[in-house]
N, C-alpha and C positions, 0 to 999 in steps of 0.2 A: 379476353382478359378483362379484369375488373377496372372500371374507371375510378381513379382515386378521388374521393370527396373530402370535405373538410372534417378534421378530427375534433374531438371535444374534451378528451380526458387528460392527455399528457400536456402539462403546462410548462412551456419553456419561455418564461418572461413574455408571454403573449404571442410568441411566434408559433405558427402552426407547424407541427412536426412533419406532416405530409408535404407541406411546401418545401421544407428542408430536404426531404427525400427526393422530391422532384428536381430540386436545384442541384444537389450534390450526388445523387444516386445512392444505392444501397449495395452491400451493407455499409453502415455509417455509424461512427461513434460521435455523440454530441455531448458536450460538457456545459453545464450551467454554472458560470463563475459565481453567480449569486449564492448558490448553495455552499460553495467553498467558503465564501465570506461568512455565511451564517454559521457554519461549523467551527470556523476558526474563532469567531467571537464567543460562541458558546463555550468553547474549551478554555479560552483565556479568562472568561467570566467565572467559570466554575472554580478556577484556582486563583481567584482574585485575592485570597487571604494570604498568599505567599509573597514575601517581600521581593524576592528575585526569582522570576519565572522565565523560562526560555522554552519555546516550541521549536523542535527540530523536525520539520516535515520529512518523513521517511520516503524519499523521492522515488525509490524503486517502484512504488505503487503506480506512479504516472509521471514521467519525466518530460512530457512535451514542454518545450521552452516557454510557451505562453502560460501554461499552468504554473510553472515556476515563477514567472513574472507576477502573476496574481498573488501568490503566497508571499513573495518578496515585498510587495507593496503593503501587505497586511502586517509586516514586521516579523515574518517567520524566518528562522534559520533552517538548515537542511541537514539530514543525515544521509550519508552515501555508503554503499556497500562495495563499490569498485572505484578505482582511480579514474575510470571513464566517466562515471557519474560525477566525481569530484571535478574533473576538467570541464564538464558540461555546466556545472553550477558556477564555477569560476568565470566561464565565458558569459554567463548570464548576469554577472555583476555581484554575486555573493563574495564577501571577503573570506579569506582563509579562516579567520576567527569565527565565521558564521557557519562553518562546515565541519560536521563530525564525520569521521570515516570509520565504519564499523564492519570490517570484512570478516569472512569466515574461511579459515584454512588456506589463505593466499600465500604466494611465494614471498620470500624475503625481499626480492627485488621490488615487488609492488609496495611493500612497507617502506622501503627506502625512497621510492618514487613519491609516496605520500608525505614523507618527511621533507623532501625537496619542494613540495607544493605548500608546505607550511600549515597544514590543516590539523585539527585535533584528531588524534588516532586512538582507537580502542583496540587493545590486543586481546585475543580470545583464546590463547593457549600458552602454556608454560614454556615450550620451546621458543616461541617468538619473544616472550618476555625475557628469557635468558639471553637470547641473541641481541635484543634491543638494548638491554642494560649493559651488556659487554661492550657494545659499540658506542652508545650515546651517553651512558651514565646519567648525570644530572643535567646534561646539556639540553635535552628535549623532553619536557614533562609529558607523560603519557597517561591515558586512561585504561582501565581494565574492564572487560566484559566478564561478569560473573554468572555462573549457572546456579540458581537458587535451589534446584532440586524440587521444583513445584510443577505438578502436572496440571495444566489448565489450557483452555482454548476450545474452539468449536469441534475439532477432532485431532487425532494424533499427528496428521500431516501439517497442521498449523500450530502445534504445541512445541515450543522451543526452549522451555526452562526446566524440563524434567531430567532426571538423573541419566537417562540414556540418550539424551539429545546431543548432537554434535556441537552445539553452540556454547561458547563461554568456558571459563575456567571453573571447575567444580568448587563450590563453596567449602568442600571438605579439604581442599588443597591450599588453604590460605597460609598454613604454616610454611609451606615451600615458597609461596609468593613472598612472604616476609624475609625468608632466607635470601632470595634473589635480590631483594631490595638492599639488604645488608651487605651482600657480596659485591654489588655493582654500583650502588649509589643512585640507581634509577629513581626518579621522582614520580610518584603516582598522585596526580592531581584530580582524578575523577573516577567514579565507579559507575558502571553501566550494567543493566540487565534488560532482557526482553522475554517475558514468560510465554507469550503466544498471541494468537489472534482470536477475535470473537469471544472475549471474556466478558460475560454479562455481570457476574457477581462482584460487586464492589469489595466484598470481603477478601477476594483473592488478591486484589491490588494492595489492600491494607496488610495482608499477611506477608506478601513478598517485600513490601516496603520496609516492614519491620526487620526482615532478614538482612536487607541491605543496610539499614541504619545500624544494626548491631555490628555488621562487618566494617562499616565506616569508622567505627571507634578506633580501629587499629591502624588507620592511615592518617597521619598528622598533617599532610599537605593538601588536603582536598579543597577544591574550589566549587565542585558541583557533584550532584548525584543525578544520574539519568535512570529513570524508572521505566523507560521503554514506552510501549504503546499497547495496542491490542484491544482497545475499547470496542464493545459490541455495537454494531449498527443494525437497525431493524431491516429485515429482508422481506418478511411477509406482512400482509395487512394485519394490523392490530398488535404486531410484535413490538416489544420494547427493547431499547438499547440499554447500555450501562447507565445507571443513575449518576450522572456527572455532578449534579449539585451536592448530593450526599458524599460522593467520593471526594470531591474537591474540598468540602468543609472538613472532612475527617483527615485527609492527607495534610492540608494546610496546618491544622492544629498540631498534628504530630511532628511535621517537618520543622515548624518554627520552634517547637519545644526542643527538638534535637539540636538545632543550631545554637540555642542558648546553652545546652549542655556541652556542645562541641567547642564553644568559645568564640565563634564567629559565624556570620551569615554565609551560607552556601547558596548556590543557585540550584533550583529544582528544574530539571529538564524532563520534558515529555517528548515522545518520538512517534507521533501518530502518522499513519499513512492512509489506511482505509477510512478511518474516521473522518478525515478531511475531504477525501475525493470520491468515495464510493457512491454516495447518493447524488453526486453532481452528474453522474454518467448515465447516458441512455444509449442503448445499442439497437439500431433499427435494421430489420431484414425483410426481404420480400418473400412471399410464399411462391415457390416454383410449382409445386404439385400437391394436391390433396388426394391421398391414396386411401381408399376405404377398403380395408381387409375385413374378413369375418370377425376377427378377434379385436382389432383396434384400428382406429383411423390415424394415419400419419399426416402431419403437416411438414413437408420438406421445404427447407429454406435455401436462400442463395448465400448461405454461409455455413460454417461448421466449427469444429473444435480448433481449426486453424486460426479462427478469429476470436473465439471465446472458449477457452479450454477449461475454465473453472468448474463447470458442472461435471465434466468427465474426470477431472483431476482431483477436485476436492469434494465432489458431491454437493456443490454449492447450489443454493436456491436463488433463482431470479424470478421476480414477478414478471409475467409475460402478458402484455395487453395487445388486443387487436385494435390498433388505432384507426383502421379503416372501417371497422364495424363494431364500435364499442358497445352498442346496445343490442347486438344480435343475441339470439337464443343460445345459451351456453351448451356446448357439447364437450365430450372428452377426447383429448388428443394426446398422442406422442408427438412432441415437437423435435424434429431431427434435422441434421445438417446434410450437406452434399459431399462430405468426405468419404472416401472408400475405406472406412473403418466403422465400427460401432460408434455412433456419433450422435449422442442423445442430449438434448438440452433439458427436456422435461418429460416425465412419464405420467400418463393418466391425469393430465392437467385439464381442468374445466376452464374453457375460454369461449367467449362469444364466437359464434359460427365463423370458421375460417374458410375463405374462398381463395382460389388461385388469384394471385396478384395482390392480395391483402398485404398490408405492412404491419408487422409485429414489432413490439417494443419490449426490450429487456431492461428492467430497472436495475439499479445498483451496479452499473457497468463501468464506473469510473476507475476503480482500483483493480489492477492486474488483468484488465481486459485487453486493450490494445497492447499493453506491455508484454504480455505472454503470447502474443499472436505470432504466427509463423507463415512460411510459404509452402507448407505441406501441400502435396498434390500440385505444386507450382502455381498455387492460387495467389492472387495479389492481396496484400494487406489493405484494409479499408482506409478511407479518408477519415480525418478528424475535424470536427467543427466545434468552436467555442461560442457560447452566447455570453456576451458581456454588455451590460447596461442596455439591454433591449436590441442589440445588433448581433447578427451572426457573422462569424469570421471563419474562413477556411484556415486551419492551423496545421494540417498535414495533407498533402495530396495523396490520392489513391495511387497505388503502385501500378506500374506498367511492365511490359515484357522487357523493357530496358533495365528495370530494376532487378528482374529475375536473372538476367544475363550479365549484369554489371561486373561482378567480380569473378566470373568464370573465365578460364583461360583455355582456349581450344588449341590442342597440340596436333602436330602432323604425325599420324600413326597409320 
């Protein structure tokens, strides 16, 4: 086996990642809180021209309670997609007024639960709006998630604002929405949309915002407009993300102009998830086997799609670095996992020579990495570590057999 030496390329506030892997084992998720702070400040700075701005962190990206604490201290509110997320955020000290709840296709009972918790609700279907209006009328102001019929995003699996998407109330059904308002007296105090993820072109956001602003003219009781999220973050070396400065300046100018036309100041809400936490995350794995076949060389890791499903699910790209041998001669590898399925992280990837026992690092692993992990093949989910002000903290223990068996009930048969 390879003896682990000091690494030189992955910078975690001066902490050596190989030391972290020795201390906590692999596979391992590591989050740099400093990157979250940087991203949050960049975002709020970009929209500094808006009089009333609110950031609702889309917490489904990463709900570890310590990540929530970091964002809470920065001044962020949250957006949740389940009442379980709502309860988690309430437990971490967020006020009901700081929590948006934007589910998709949930039961009426869950909507009633959210009402009981007192959070801001966004309804995404006409049947729920009709039911909500009939029961609550004007007693509980509610927001609507609209579908702007705009196709955008990194690929169809992460595009949520097109005409065939399951999300939101079609922009073409606004006449019926206004009928329900007239029939029930329900008060609509906010409009919401989310077009998709990995949107690089600022023009897409500007186009969708214009659709929302035109729709907003028909709702007299608005307090906020939520334009969602989906900002592009760079994944490959040299790749650029969304031009936030340009977007911020353009949106601020148009939004403030609309507020003047509307007759009062509204709050502009953004709902980023990946933008805030993607780049903070690093996923470390150990090489179990290097298998050289005539056609390709495989690097088999001590992890798989059970811990990082995004490459198989979304065809997502993650930069992969050999932190044990960063200056080795580059060779071409298929980087694969240990799950008994086709389980590929990268194909034909040039990486410095990989040896048995090397530690590889996947960048951009903060969003939807651990959150989408599973116990497939009865494997344990990894530990999580957070780097905060130069110190490393274990923020989730690695699972054990007790966790695998915890909720199983053995019966006498």
